[in-house]
C-alpha positions in Angstrom: 0.0 0.0 0.0 1.1 3.5 -0.6 1.6 5.8 2.4 -1.4 7.9 1.4 -3.8 5.0 1.3 -2.4 3.6 4.6 -2.8 6.9 6.3 -6.4 7.2 5.0 -7.2 3.7 6.3 -5.7 4.5 9.7 -7.8 7.7 9.9 -11.0 5.9 8.9 -10.4 3.1 11.4 -9.9 5.6 14.2 -13.1 7.5 13.0 -15.2 4.3 13.0 -13.9 3.2 16.4 -14.6 6.7 17.8 -18.2 6.5 16.5 -18.7 3.0 18.1 -17.2 4.0 21.5 -19.2 7.3 21.5 -22.4 5.4 20.8 -21.7 2.9 23.5 -21.0 5.6 26.1 -23.9 7.8 25.2 -26.5 5.0 25.1 -25.7 4.2 28.8 -26.3 7.8 30.1 -29.5 8.0 32.1 -32.1 10.6 31.0 -31.6 12.7 34.1 -27.9 13.3 33.3 -28.3 13.8 29.5 -28.9 17.6 29.6 -26.0 18.5 31.9 -23.6 16.3 30.1 -24.6 17.6 26.7 -24.3 21.2 27.9 -20.8 20.5 29.0 -19.9 18.7 25.8 -21.3 21.6 23.7 -19.1 24.1 25.6 -16.1 22.0 24.7 -16.7 23.1 21.2 -14.8 26.2 22.1 -11.8 24.1 21.1 -13.3 23.6 17.7 -14.0 27.4 17.5 -10.3 28.1 18.2 -9.2 25.5 15.6 -11.6 27.1 13.0 -10.1 30.5 13.7 -6.6 29.2 13.3 -7.5 27.6 10.0 -9.2 30.8 8.9 -6.1 32.7 9.7 -4.0 30.4 7.5 -6.6 29.9 4.7 -5.3 31.2 1.3 -8.0 30.0 -1.2 -11.7 30.5 -1.2 -12.9 27.0 -0.3 -10.6 26.9 2.7 -11.9 30.3 3.9 -15.6 29.3 3.4 -15.1 26.0 5.3 -13.3 27.7 8.1 -16.1 30.2 8.3 -18.7 27.5 8.4 -16.7 25.6 11.1 -16.5 28.8 13.2 -20.2 29.5 12.8 -21.3 26.0 13.8 -18.9 25.9 16.8 -20.0 29.3 18.0 -23.7 28.2 17.8 -22.9 25.1 19.7 -21.0 26.9 22.4 -23.8 29.5 22.9 -26.5 26.7 22.7 -24.7 24.8 25.4 -24.7 27.7 27.8 -28.3 28.5 27.0 -29.3 24.9 27.8 -27.3 25.0 31.0 -28.9 28.3 32.1 -32.4 26.9 31.4 -31.6 23.8 33.3 -30.3 25.7 36.3 -33.4 27.9 36.3 -35.4 24.8 37.1 -33.7 24.5 40.4 -34.0 28.1 41.5 -36.6 29.0 44.1 -39.4 31.2 42.8 -40.3 34.2 44.8 -43.6 33.6 46.7 -46.2 36.2 47.3 -46.9 37.2 51.0 -49.8 35.4 52.6 -52.9 37.5 53.0 -52.9 37.1 56.8 -49.3 38.5 56.9 -50.2 41.5 54.8 -53.2 42.4 57.1 -51.1 42.1 60.3 -48.3 44.3 58.8 -50.9 46.9 57.8 -52.4 47.0 61.3 -49.0 47.5 62.9 
């Protein structure tokens, strides 16, 4: 085999193994942990955003510039989405302000 074909087969093997391992791990996550774990995973896309910006800085031809722009846009959307989901999840655990009881309001007015 030529070195190019061998490198491609190695990369495809790693990609397929990563898919299988990822599926096996994600399928075992309980539903109650899915949202916090995915929020954290989405925020990790900040690394992808930095990589896209580095590629954009070194892009010389139009297809490379367009692909790096698309990578940056999707990574930024994923990072923001991860933080939005995390914020919404944390709002579920905050205590809501309660209105004063009518008896308390009358006793305060009399005092």
